[in-house]
N, C-alpha and C positions, 0 to 999 in steps of 0.2 A: 282222571285219570288218578288215583291214587300213589303215594307214593311206596316203586321198591315191586308194578304191581310190572308186565312185562303189557307188552300193545303185539300179538300178532299178525294188524295186517301189515300186510305188503301194499309196497308204493308202485303203479305205476311204473315201469317200466317207460323208454321215448322209445320211438318206433324205433322197428328195425333191431333189436336186441328182442330175442326168447330165452335168458337164464337171465332177467330181474336179480336175481343176488350175485352173482357174477358184475353185476354194471357196476366201471371205474369211468367216473366223473371227465368230460375232455379236459385235460388239465389248460389254464384260466393262457391265453394271451398277455403277451410283454414285447409289451409298450416301446421304442429302445430310441425315441422321441427324445433327446433331451431340453430336461426342464435345469432352467435356469434362476434361483429362488434370489434379488432382489429385495434388500433387505428394506421397510419403509421409514425413508426419510423423514424425521421430523422439519414443521410447514420452517421452524428456524435455519436448517441444512439448506434448502433450496437457496441457490445465489440468486440474486437481487437482479433483475434489469436494467442496464443499462440505456438506456434506447439513443441513439443518434439524432438529431431535431441541428435545425437549424445554428448556421457555427458549429459544428463541433462538436456542442456541449450537451454531457449528459446527461439525463436525470434520475436521481436516483426514488429507488423507490423503502427500504426503509432500513433501518439500523438490526445487525448479527450480531450472535453473539460472536467475541473472540475466539483463537482457538482457545484449542488442549494445551498443556502442557505437554503431551507424545510429541503431538502432530506442531508443535515449534523446537521439537528436540530435531526434526527430522529438517525443519526451510530452516533454522542452524544451520545443518549439515551439507546441505546442498553452495551455502552464500557460500560458509569461507571453503568450501570443496573437498570436503573428508565424507568417507568413502557410510553413504547407504545402508544402514542395514534393511530396516521398517517402515511402509510406509506408511503415508498418513490416514486417516478418514477422512480426512478433507481436503482437496485438494485447494483449497481456494482460503489464502494466512488472510483474515480480518486480526486487527489492532487496532483497537480505540484509542484518543489519543487528544492528555491529559497535559493540561501546562500550567508549571503553580511558580512561574517565574512572579516575580516581582519589582512591577513599571514604576518604582517609587525611590528602589534605590539608584542612584548614578555612578557610573557606569552598570548596563542595565545588563544584571546574570540573568542567562535563558534559560530554560527548566524547561525539558519535553522530555514524556514517556509518553511510550505507545503499548500497549498490552491489553490486557484485560484489567488491572486495575495499576493508580498510579504509585501503588506501593512495591507489587508485583512487575510490571513490564516487560516486556521482551528485547527493545530497545530505548535506550535513557542516552536522550543526549545533555550534552554541560557544557557552556560556555566558560571560557576564562580570558585574564590576558598573554596573550601571545610577548612573543620574544622583540617582535618591531614595532611593536602597539599595546604599552603600561597601559594607557590611558581610556581602550575601546577593548571591550572582552571583544575580542577577534577567534578565536583558535576554540573551535564547536569541537570536539570529541563525541564519538558515539558509540557507545559498549552496546552490548549482545549476550546476555543473559541466556545459561547454559541449562536447562531445567532439570535431565537426570540428574546432574554433577553437583548441579545447584551452586556456582560460582558465574562467576563473568570475563567479560574480555573485550580486549579491546577490537572493536570491529575497522574503524576507521576514523582520520584525521583532518578535521576544514580546517583553511585556517584562511581567513579573506581580509582582504589586503589591504591593507589600514589608508585611512580617512580619506575613504570609497566617493569621489562623488556619485554622488545617488541618485542624482539631476537630469544626470549629461545624458547627450542622446549616443547613439548612435551601436557597437559595440566597445564590449567593457569585461576586463578578466575582473573577475569579483572574487573565487577562491584556489585553494591549490587544493585540494582532496587528495591522502594517499591510502592506502588499505593494509591496514596490521593485518599480523598472525605469521602466512610462511614468505620462504628468502622470495618466494615468485611471486607475493602479490607486493611484501613490500617494495619493490621492485622497482613497480610499478609508481608512476604520476602521473596525475589526471585534475585537469583544468575548468571550472565552470565557467562560463562569458556568460553575459546580459549578452540580449541581443535585444533588440529597443524592435527593428521591424517588424519583428515577427512576433516583440512578446510574449516571447522569453524564452530559460535558457540553456544551454546547448555545454553537455561533458565533452570536452576533449583527451583523449591520454596522446603523451607524450610521446613520440616515437627519438629520441633522439631532438634533429632538426625540423621532422616533421608531429603530422601529429596527425590522430587520426577518432573519428564520429564515434560515440558510442550513445547516448541517448538525449534526448529532447527535456525541462521541464516546463509543459504549458499550460501558463495562467487562463485559469475560463469562470471569468466572470468574481477572481478573489483577490481580495486588496491586504490585507492583515491578519496578521494574529488580534491586532487587538480590535479592527472592526464588532460592533457586536448591534446586530443580533449577525452569525457568521452567516456565510454564504460562497458558492462556488465551489470549486474545486484546481486541486496541480496534481497535473497531469501527466504523467509517464510513458514517454510514444520510445521507439526506435524506430527509425529512417532507413529500413534496408531498405524499400518499394522506392525512395531518394523523396526532395524535399517537398513534389506536388504533391507528391502519392500519400493512398491513405492506411497510414503506416500502424502498427502495430500497436494492441495499445499495452505495455507491459502492466498497471500500476494507477490508484488516485486515492483520494486525497481528502473528501466528499465532507466539505463545512455543513452541508446546508441541514445534513440531520441535528437531531438536538447536541448528539454527544460522535462532535470532529473522526470518521470514520476509516480508515487502510484497504486497503483492498486489491491483492496479488492474486488473481487465480492462477498466472499460464508458470507456464513452467520456465522461458527465459527470463519470466521477472523473475522466479526463487534464484536460479541459477547468479545474478545481478541484485539481487534484494543488495548486499549492504553499500553500493552502489550507489541505486536507486535511492533510500535512504536518507544519503549523508548529503548528497543533491538538491530533493526535495524539501529536505533542512535549511539544508545550506540557503536554496533559493528562500524556505519562509522568515531565517533569519533576516536575508538582506534586504527584499521584500518589506517587510513590516517595517523597516527602520526609513526608509526609503515612505511608505507612506508616511511615514511621523514627518518627518522631514518635510514632505508639503503642505500636509497638512500646518506647521507651525511656520510654513513661510507665507501661508495664507493668512492667518490670525496675523504674523508680525504685520499687515499692508489694510486690519480694516475687515479686510473681506469672510470671515469664518471662525467659527473658534479655534481652539488649541487642540479638539480633538476629533477622532473623527468621527463622530457622532454630526456634526454638521457640517461637513462637507462629503458629497459621491464625487465617484472617480467612474469616466463615464468610458470606456475602450470604446473603439467605432472602429471598425474593419483591420483590428489588433492593426494599427500602425501610427494613429493619432490616440492621442489621448486628450481632454476635452474633462473643465472638471467646470460641478454648476454647484452654489450656495445654493443653499434650499432658506429660505430665509422665515 
């Protein structure tokens, strides 16, 4: 039809309508069902599966991207007890572990960082001499970065007991941990103990002459920060269900991935983040010293080289420890 010409044909009216020129179409029906649109998360944003197998060991899946600075601001507020104004994009706190310790300089000054990179981490831990041991770097200072304000604050200080008998059996006090920040946090005192029978570290809060249990750092196939290749896990658990119950996992430090990865997906873990980090890193430092002492003891008896490469530590039933030397 040429442009501008009129169409004189009439369309057929629906049945029951006599005058087609006055026909009004029915109003479309409105569907009042609620529609929820969920953004399509990328593959890397999906939380990996950690399946339970025999001996309660996590099986890793893959390395995740570390949490963004916006999310880290939320996790920092949760850990310090500040008011939280903006929820995170992802409730899964993911940090990568970096170690820049110089093992050839004694006393060894441990340097650990957790975050997106070693240059701009979320947590950083440094060891230094303490007032009770100038020949050992037993003071571990844990600092936390506030990305939005671009400054660092001390989250906790862990003082390792001087001249620990690292190869002794039974229960042993390892470190005194104090949270920093508000008055209520700084007044609290915590003690980290090694439990030889359970093959774990346990954190207790001092209440005068009494103690209140806080959390447990379990060793799942992990021995030392010096070990190459790295294997196993450090697992932070609550014991709300009792010692023999299946208790909630608060966080995990996975050494089986190309870059060691810290993962904390629980709200309870976010609230205790400073305690978990201080306890986990203190346990890692002390256990690394213990493994080195064991290897040096075996080497002095001509049983192995003075490196962990010639030593395999096999844990059986989380009670007895047997040493197997590879030829």
